[in-house]
C-alpha positions in Angstrom: -0.1 0.0 0.2 1.3 3.3 -1.0 2.0 6.3 1.4 -0.7 8.8 1.8 1.4 11.2 -0.5 1.2 8.9 -3.1 -2.8 8.9 -3.3 -4.5 9.8 -6.3 -6.4 12.2 -3.9 -9.3 12.9 -6.8 -10.1 9.1 -6.6 -10.2 9.2 -2.8 -12.4 12.0 -2.6 -14.5 10.4 -5.1 -14.9 7.7 -3.4 -15.4 9.3 0.2 -18.1 11.4 -1.4 -19.9 8.4 -3.1 -19.7 6.8 0.4 -21.4 9.7 2.0 -24.0 9.9 -0.2 -24.9 6.3 0.1 -25.0 6.6 4.0 -27.3 9.8 3.4 -29.6 8.0 1.0 -29.9 4.9 3.9 -30.7 7.5 6.4 -33.5 8.4 4.1 -34.9 5.3 3.5 -35.6 4.9 7.2 -37.2 8.2 6.9 -39.4 6.5 4.0 -40.1 3.8 6.2 -41.5 6.1 8.9 -43.9 7.5 6.4 -44.9 4.1 5.2 -45.1 2.6 8.7 -47.3 5.1 10.4 -49.4 5.9 7.3 -48.2 9.4 6.4 -48.0 9.0 2.9 -51.5 7.4 2.8 -52.9 10.3 4.7 -51.5 13.0 2.2 -52.6 10.6 -0.4 -56.1 10.5 1.2 -56.5 14.2 2.2 -54.1 16.2 -0.1 -52.5 19.4 1.4 -51.9 19.5 4.7 -49.9 21.3 7.3 -47.7 19.5 9.4 -50.1 19.9 12.7 -53.1 18.3 10.6 -51.3 15.5 9.6 -50.1 14.9 12.9 -53.6 14.9 14.3 -55.1 12.6 11.3 -52.0 9.9 11.5 -51.7 10.0 15.4 -48.5 11.1 15.8 -46.5 13.9 17.6 -46.9 17.7 15.8 -42.9 18.4 16.4 -41.8 15.3 15.0 -44.5 15.7 12.1 -43.3 18.8 11.2 -39.6 17.7 11.2 -40.4 14.6 8.8 -42.2 16.8 6.5 -39.3 19.5 6.4 -37.0 16.6 6.0 -39.2 15.1 2.9 -39.3 17.8 0.8 -35.5 18.3 1.1 -35.5 14.9 0.0 -37.5 15.9 -2.8 -40.6 13.6 -1.8 -42.7 16.2 -0.5 -43.9 19.7 -1.8 -44.2 22.7 0.2 -46.7 25.7 -0.8 -44.5 28.3 0.7 -41.3 27.4 2.2 -40.9 31.0 3.5 -44.1 30.7 5.6 -44.5 30.2 9.3 -43.7 26.5 10.3 -47.4 26.5 11.5 -48.5 27.8 8.0 -46.7 25.7 5.3 -48.9 23.0 3.6 -47.4 19.9 2.4 -48.2 18.0 -0.4 -47.5 14.5 -1.8 -47.6 14.4 -5.6 -49.4 12.1 -7.6 -46.5 10.7 -9.2 -44.7 9.8 -5.9 -48.0 8.2 -4.8 -47.7 5.6 -7.2 -44.2 4.8 -5.6 -45.1 5.1 -2.0 -48.8 4.2 -1.5 -50.4 2.2 -4.3 -49.4 -1.5 -3.5 -50.0 -2.6 -6.8 -48.5 0.3 -9.0 -45.7 -1.0 -11.4 -43.5 1.7 -9.4 -44.1 0.8 -5.9 -40.7 1.0 -4.0 -42.0 1.6 -0.4 -41.7 -2.0 0.7 -38.3 -2.1 0.1 -37.6 0.4 3.1 -39.4 -2.4 5.4 -36.6 -4.6 4.3 -33.8 -2.1 4.8 -35.3 -1.3 8.5 -35.4 -5.2 9.2 -31.7 -5.8 7.8 -30.6 -3.1 10.3 -32.1 -4.4 13.1 -30.4 -7.3 12.7 -27.0 -6.6 11.8 -25.3 -7.8 15.4 -27.1 -11.1 14.9 -25.6 -11.1 11.3 -22.1 -10.3 12.8 -22.1 -13.5 14.9 -23.1 -15.1 11.8 -20.2 -14.4 10.3 -17.8 -15.3 12.9 -19.5 -18.2 13.6 -20.9 -19.6 10.0 -24.3 -19.5 11.5 -27.1 -18.0 9.9 -30.5 -16.0 10.1 -33.6 -17.4 9.1 -36.5 -15.4 7.6 -38.5 -15.5 10.5 -35.7 -13.8 12.4 -36.0 -10.7 10.0 -39.4 -10.2 11.1 -42.9 -9.2 9.8 -41.1 -6.0 7.9 -38.9 -8.4 5.8 -41.5 -11.2 5.3 -44.3 -8.6 4.2 -41.4 -6.5 2.1 -40.5 -9.6 0.1 -44.4 -10.3 -0.8 -45.2 -6.7 -1.2 -42.4 -5.9 -3.5 -43.2 -8.4 -5.9 -47.0 -8.1 -5.6 -47.3 -5.7 -8.6 -46.1 -8.0 -11.2 -47.3 -11.2 -9.6 -51.1 -9.5 -9.6 -50.5 -8.4 -13.3 -47.9 -9.9 -15.5 -47.8 -13.3 -13.9 -51.3 -14.6 -15.4 -51.7 -11.6 -17.7 -48.9 -12.2 -19.8 -45.8 -14.8 -18.3 -47.7 -17.8 -18.1 -50.0 -17.4 -20.7 -46.6 -17.1 -23.0 -45.7 -20.5 -22.2 -48.7 -22.6 -23.7 -47.9 -25.9 -22.3 -48.2 -24.4 -18.9 -51.0 -22.1 -19.6 -53.0 -25.2 -21.1 -52.8 -27.1 -18.1 -54.2 -23.9 -15.8 -57.1 -23.7 -18.1 -57.9 -27.1 -17.8 -58.0 -27.4 -14.5 -54.5 -28.2 -13.0 -53.4 -29.0 -9.4 -51.1 -26.3 -8.6 -48.0 -26.4 -6.1 -46.6 -22.8 -4.8 -43.5 -23.7 -3.8 -41.7 -21.3 -0.8 -44.8 -19.4 -1.2 -44.2 -16.8 1.1 -47.4 -14.7 1.6 -49.0 -16.3 -1.5 -49.5 -13.7 -4.3 -48.3 -16.1 -6.9 -50.7 -18.7 -5.8 -53.6 -16.2 -5.0 -53.2 -14.9 -8.5 -53.0 -18.1 -10.3 -56.6 -19.0 -8.2 -58.3 -15.5 -9.3 -57.1 -15.9 -13.1 -57.4 -19.7 -13.6 -60.6 -20.5 -11.6 -60.4 -24.1 -12.4 -57.1 -24.7 -11.1 -56.9 -25.7 -7.5 -53.5 -24.3 -5.5 -51.7 -25.5 -2.7 -49.2 -23.1 -1.0 -46.1 -24.3 1.0 -43.8 -22.2 3.2 -42.0 -23.4 6.1 -42.4 -20.1 7.8 -45.4 -19.7 10.3 -45.8 -16.2 10.1 -45.7 -16.3 6.4 -48.6 -18.8 5.9 -50.8 -17.0 8.4 -50.3 -13.8 6.3 -51.0 -15.9 3.2 -54.4 -17.3 4.8 -55.5 -13.9 6.0 -55.2 -12.8 2.3 -57.0 -15.5 1.0 -59.9 -15.0 3.3 -59.7 -11.0 2.3 -60.0 -12.0 -1.4 -62.8 -14.4 -1.0 -60.2 -17.5 -2.5 -60.2 -19.7 0.6 -62.3 -22.2 -0.9 -59.8 -22.7 -4.2 -56.6 -22.2 -2.5 -55.1 -23.8 0.4 -51.8 -22.7 2.2 -49.8 -25.0 4.4 -46.7 -24.6 6.7 -44.3 -27.2 4.8 -40.7 -27.0 4.4 -40.6 -29.0 1.1 -37.8 -31.3 1.8 -40.4 -34.0 2.8 -42.9 -35.4 0.3 -45.3 -33.1 -0.6 -49.1 -32.7 0.8 -51.9 -32.8 -1.7 -50.3 -33.9 -5.1 -49.8 -35.2 -7.3 -49.5 -31.9 -9.2 -49.7 -30.9 -12.9 -47.8 -27.5 -12.2 -45.3 -26.2 -9.6 -44.0 -23.1 -9.3 -41.1 -21.3 -7.3 -40.7 -17.6 -6.8 -37.7 -15.9 -6.1 -36.9 -18.7 -3.3 -34.6 -21.2 -4.5 -31.4 -19.3 -3.8 -32.5 -18.9 -0.2 -33.2 -22.6 0.6 -30.5 -24.6 2.7 -31.2 -27.5 0.5 -32.2 -26.9 -3.1 -31.3 -30.1 -4.7 -34.0 -31.7 -2.0 -36.7 -29.5 -2.6 -36.6 -29.8 -6.3 -36.4 -33.7 -6.0 -39.7 -33.5 -3.9 -41.1 -31.4 -6.4 -40.2 -33.6 -9.2 -41.5 -36.8 -7.4 -44.9 -35.0 -6.7 -45.3 -33.8 -10.2 -47.8 -35.8 -12.5 -47.1 -37.4 -15.5 -46.4 -34.5 -18.2 -46.3 -32.1 -15.0 -43.9 -28.8 -15.2 -42.1 -26.7 -13.1 -41.0 -23.0 -13.4 -38.2 -21.5 -11.2 -38.0 -17.6 -11.0 -35.1 -16.4 -9.8 -32.6 -13.7 -9.8 -31.4 -12.7 -13.4 -27.6 -12.5 -12.6 -24.8 -12.2 -15.1 -23.6 -15.6 -16.4 -20.3 -15.8 -14.4 -18.5 -13.4 -12.1 -16.0 -12.3 -14.8 -19.4 -11.3 -16.9 -21.4 -9.5 -14.2 -25.0 -8.6 -14.9 -26.4 -5.1 -14.4 -28.1 -5.8 -11.2 -25.6 -7.9 -9.8 -24.2 -5.2 -7.3 -27.8 -4.9 -5.6 -28.3 -9.0 -5.7 -24.9 -9.4 -3.8 -25.7 -6.6 -1.2 -29.1 -8.6 -0.4 -27.1 -12.0 -0.6 -24.5 -10.6 2.2 -27.2 -9.3 4.3 -30.1 -11.8 4.1 -29.9 -14.6 1.5 -27.0 -16.1 2.2 -27.5 -15.9 5.9 -31.1 -17.3 5.5 -29.5 -20.4 3.1 -26.9 -20.8 6.4 -29.4 -20.9 9.3 -29.9 -24.9 8.3 -27.2 -27.5 8.2 -26.1 -29.0 5.9 -26.4 -26.3 3.3 -25.7 -25.5 -0.5 -25.0 -21.8 0.8 -26.3 -20.5 -2.7 -26.6 -16.9 -2.3 -28.7 -14.4 -4.1 -26.3 -14.8 -7.1 -27.4 -18.0 -8.2 -25.9 -18.0 -11.5 -27.8 -20.0 -14.6 -25.4 -23.0 -14.6 -26.0 -23.5 -10.7 -29.5 -23.9 -11.0 -29.0 -26.2 -13.8 -26.8 -28.2 -12.0 -29.2 -28.0 -8.9 -32.1 -29.4 -11.6 -30.0 -32.1 -13.0 -29.0 -33.4 -9.6 -32.8 -33.6 -8.6 -33.7 -35.7 -11.9 -35.1 -32.8 -14.2 -34.0 -33.8 -17.8 -34.3 -30.4 -19.1 -33.9 -26.8 -18.0 -35.2 -24.1 -20.8 -34.6 -20.3 -20.0 -38.1 -18.6 -20.8 -36.5 -15.9 -22.9 -39.9 -14.4 -23.7 -40.5 -13.3 -20.2 -39.0 -10.3 -19.8 -39.0 -9.1 -16.2 -36.5 -6.7 -15.3 -34.7 -8.5 -12.2 -36.0 -12.1 -12.6 -35.1 -15.0 -14.9 -37.8 -17.6 -15.4 -36.8 -21.3 -15.8 -38.8 -24.3 -17.2 -38.1 -27.7 -15.6 -39.3 -30.7 -17.4 -39.1 -34.1 -15.5 
């Protein structure tokens, strides 16, 4: 390492500036978390232009905190203020409709507010994560808490509720035809259940079973099924899928953004394969990584961050473990599928999701 007078100080300054900016953005994310969890954004979306005092009264928070948060949100360019020079009590704040689409509407294709919940859950578990780094242990999804569980479901909700059955599955005729004919469907590692619930809604002849090892996720999924009136056509059950799958055989199985999180992916794929009826198929949707470390994809940076902070620890929370992590390359998935006994893995290039790659697995 060179002496300080040998540093390229412009490079050092640029790096320091970038890291400082990243820290500021992290703090802004926590402020978004407060607005999301305290229903502040929804209050603005419901009532329009508000003073901080009225916001405090409507949302049930302290007026002084409301004022500080509103002013921070203006500086962060989230809210707009009608007259910045007015006295604090007279300033009125507005959430633009374009920002509400990102922060309030859970079905908007631009919805990003759930990400703030995930970031908050990571922050709360950093001491446990440091211990996992030292010992080789892990952190289960349940250890991350309800913020992370809800965030994962809500972040994928918009495309699952629209594109999954609107264009993605119909683009695979051999799957679409089975679903229309009344397929028995397994939603593997279903989380809070949006994939299965959407299939049940748009393929009314199908019968869907959602399986997940996390009790809190299954409870949320069951609640959503009741809220949506789908409890008669979909079942959710706590099951880790390393044992024989209940309620089979299945004509179609789906696993969305979960294979890289599990400790024993080959065992789970093996159980799915043995549960498939003759001619049954499986689709796995997982991170759209680069083909190799030497050829990273455009989103590999954020995938690695998620991997370090949550996905690899989740996989390491059980032993033995494949310790996959979020950056699961296509060749890794093909290897897991082959070991599980699938004869063919096809990348479904016709499905164009910005973050996920879809694989069709044939027994």
